[in-house]
N, C-alpha and C positions, 0 to 999 in steps of 0.2 A: 140610699140603698133601699131595697125592698126586704121586708121581714114579716114573719107570722107573729101577730101581736094579740095578747090575751086581754079581753075587756070585761072580765067577770065570768061567772059560771055560765057555760054554754055559749059564750060569745068570743069570737076570734075573727081576725081579718088579716089578709095579705096587703100590707100598706107600706107607704114611704116612711122611712125613719132616718135620722142622721147616721152617717157612717161613723163607726167608733174610732176614737183616737187614743193615743197613748196618754194615760192619766198618771201613771207612776213609772219610774225608770225600770221596774221589773216586769212591765207589761209587754205583751206582743199583740199585734192585730193580725188576724188570720183571715184570708179569703177562703170561704167554705167551698170545697169541691163536692163533697158528698156528706149528707147527714141522714137522720132517720127520725122516727117517732117512737117514743117509749110508752109503755103502759102507765108510767108515772105521769106523762103528759096528759093522758086521758083522765087520771085522777085529778090533775090540776084543772082540767076543763069542767069537771064535775063540782069544783069548789072544795075538794078534799084537802088542799094545801093552802091554807089561808094566808101564808106568808107571801104568796104570789099575788101581786097587786095589778090593778088596771093599768095597762100600758106596757107591761113587761113583754119582751121578746122571749119566747120559751124555747126549749131544746137544750140538751146537754151532751150531745154525741156528735161525732163527725171527724172528718179528715179535711185538710186544706193546705194552703201554701202561705208561708209567712209573708205578710205584706209590709210589716214594719216592726221593729223591736225597740224597746227602751234601752238607754245607755248601760243599764246594769245587767242586761241579759247577755250571758256568755256562751250558752250552749247552742244557740240558734241564730241564724242570720236570714236576711231577706231572700226569698225564693226557695227556701227549703220546704219539703213536704213533711207534714207532721200529723200525728194522731192526737186528738184532743181528749184528755181525760175528763170524765164527768165530775171528778172531784178536784178541786183546786187546793194546792198545799204549799205553804210557805217554806216547809222543810226545817224550820227553826224553832217553832213554839213547842211547848210541853207536849201537846197531843201529837204533833208530827214526829217528835223524837220517840214516841211510843209506837209509831206506825199507825196511829189513829188519824189518818189524814182527813177523814170525814168530819172530824171535830176541830180541824185547824182553826186557830183563833183569828186568822185573817183569810179564811177560805172555807173549805168543806164543800158541801153541795150548794154552791151559789149560782152556777150557770143556769139560766132559765128558771131561777127561783128568786134569788135576791138581787141578781144583776142580769142584764140582757144575755140571752143564750145563742144557740147555734143554728136555729131555724131561720137563717138570715143569710144575706150575701157575704157579710163580714161579721166577725165577732172579736171582742177584746178579751184576751186571756190574761188574768192577773198571775203573778208568780210563774211566768212562762217556763223558766228553767226546770221547775219541779212539776209542771202541770201539762207538759207536752212531751211527746215521744217522737224521735226521728223515724221516718218511714224509709226503708231501703229502696233503692232504685229497682223497679220491676215488681214490687210487692203488689198484691191484690188489694187495692184500697177499699173495695166494697166489703171484703171479708174483715178487714181491720176495723171498719166502723163498729163491728160487733164487740171490739175490745174496749170501746169507750166506756161501756156500761154493762151490758147484759152478761157477758162472759165472766168478768170479775164479780159481778153481783151474784149470779147463780153459784159460782164457786165459793166465794168467801162467806156469803150470808147463809147459803144452803149447805154446801158440802163440807166446808171447813168448820163452820159453827155446829153442824150436825155430827161432826167427828165420824164421818163415814169410814168404815174399816173393811178390809178384805173379809168376804163371807157374810157381810151384813145383808139383811133384808130392808130395803128402803122404799118409801112411798113418796112420790112427788105429787102434791095436790095442786093441779093447775098446769096445763100443757101449753101455756102461752110461751113467748120467746124466752122469758127468764126461767121458767120451769124447764124448758128444753135445754137451756144453757146449763142448768143444774144436772140434767140427765147426761149431757155430753161429758161434763167435767167430773161427775161422780165416778165415771168409768176409769179414771186414773187409779182408783182404789179397789177395783175389781169386787164390788159387792156381788153377793150370790143372786139376789133378786132385786129388780128395779120395777116397782109397780107405779104406773102413772094413771092418775084419776082426773077426769075432765068431763064436761057435758057435750063436747064437740067431737064427733066421730072423726072428722078430718084431722084434727090435731092429735087425736089418739093414734090414728094410723101413722102419722108422721113420727110420733114418739116411738112406735114400734120399729120403724125403719132406722131410728137413731139409737136403738139399743135397749128399749124397754122390754123386759121379759114378760110382763103382764100389763094389760090395759083394762081400765074399768070406766064405763060410762056411768056417771053419778046422777043422771037426770031422773032416775027412778027412786032416788032417796035411799038406796040400799047399799051405798058404797062401803059403809062401815061393816055391815053384815058380810059382804063379799070378801073384804080384806081379812076379817077375822077367820073366815072359812079357809082362805088361802094360807093363813099362818097357823093353822091348828089352834085357833083362839089365843095365841100368844101375843099377837100384835107385831108391829114392825120395830126394828132397831132405831130407825131414823124416819121421822115424818117431816117433810119439807113443805111449808105453806108458801105457795107462789102466786097468790091471787090478791089477798088483802081485804077479805070480807069475813063476817062472823061465821058463816056456814062452813067455809073451808078451814078456818082455824079450829072450829069444833070437831070437824072430821079428824084433823091431825091429833087433837087431844084425846079422841076416842080410840084411835087405832094404834097409838104408841104403846109399846110393850114395857114391861118392868125394866128399869135401868136404861130406857131409851132416851132419845133426844127429839124435841120438837124445835125445828129451826125455822123461824119466821123470816120470809123475804118480803112478802107483800106489803104495799103501802096501805095502811089502815086509816080511813077517814072517819070511822065511827068506832065506838067502843065494842068490845067483845066480852062474852061471859067466860070467866075462867072457872072451870068446875073443880075447885079444890076438894070438894066432897068426895070425888073419885080419884083425884090425882095425888093427894097428899101422901099416900102410902106407897106410891109406885116407883120411887127413886128416879124420877125423870128430871131432865134438864130442859128448860125452855129458854131459847136464846132469841135475841133481836139484834139487828145490826143494820147500819147504813154502810154501804160498800166503802171500803177504804182505798181500793185500787192498789194495794200493796203487792198483789199477785200479777199485775199487768205485765211486768217484764217477763215473767215465767210463761204466762199465757201467750205473749207475743211470740216467744220461741216455739211453742207447741203449734201455733198456727202457721208460722213460717216453715216448719218442718212437716206440715200436713198430718201431724198426730191427731189433731182435731180440725174439723172443717166447718167453721161457723157460717160459711157462705150458704150452707144448706138451709139456714134459717130465713134467707131472703126469698120472698115470693112475688113481690111487686116492685116495679120501678116507675118513678115519676120525675118530671122536671120540678125543680124547686118551686117554680112559680105556680105549679099545680098542687101546692101543699094542702089547700083546703079540700080538694078532691081526695088526696091521699089520706087525710084524717077521716073522711067518710068511709073509705075502704078499710082502714085499720080499725076504726070504731065498730064496723060491722064484720068482724073477723070471721065469724062462723059462716055467714052468707057468702063472703068474698073469698073464703079459704086463705085468709091472710095471716102471715106471721110477721116478719120484718119487712118494711118498705125501705127502699133506697131513694133518696131525693138528690138529684144531681143539679148543681148550679152550673149551667152552660154559658 
């Protein structure tokens, strides 16, 4: 089969790899129909995730058709359409029983990280019964690709960890796909104000159409000043960091008000400065999280009922074999006006 293979920072290739096979009785092999590229994949390409080694097939999102199942798989059979979760869970270990699937003792975020991932014609899914979801006939599979990772990530790591409540003023720093996912799902809780900060006017305009009440371009370095003015110098109730760099984390820590929450979503490849000299007395909570995908079933229902429409996040389509070109487009998002790309295996 063909796959997108990582060969160290800045190096990738679309090349021939062995088709995956069943390793354990709980495995399934899935033929990929549609997949996408994540901001985390860009972090991998920069070398920010050292666990990803030379020769790894990357990618952790997608939908497909069951090609083969192990003898112990009871929920799925060959030929069924499935959604692939970015998190693999055994469902039996101590962490899974707590709902912390991201720390599963025999899973977690392993796809496209510790084992070969979904940017390929086929992928092996361990613990298939707990790591796949059936797709109903007639469902919009492109929209459902957004449920593999970004919707539950924005919701769990940003909205739930940030404890967004009705009437809150929230700020989302970063209007990329996961920041926009947080924007869409935060509206479940009817915050009074949703302020979105980014350096890309196109993404900010998209955020406005998705429900942002205020947008701020931070390229002039005055984002903190503008937000404090908007909030009568009180700061925001919830600041959601959706980029993964020091600058955006510092903006969040400067704009959060007394008793507020800083909810980190971004993948950080370098250290950040924590300004305890100003934060120690503010009664704030700082949270980190790797998505657990415990909310995927609920989000699945909201997408099916059109309560939220994640398909709005899709801006570009490519054939899977054109994935290197797709990376160029996604990596130059501002120039290309790109959010999520869909890669189709024809």
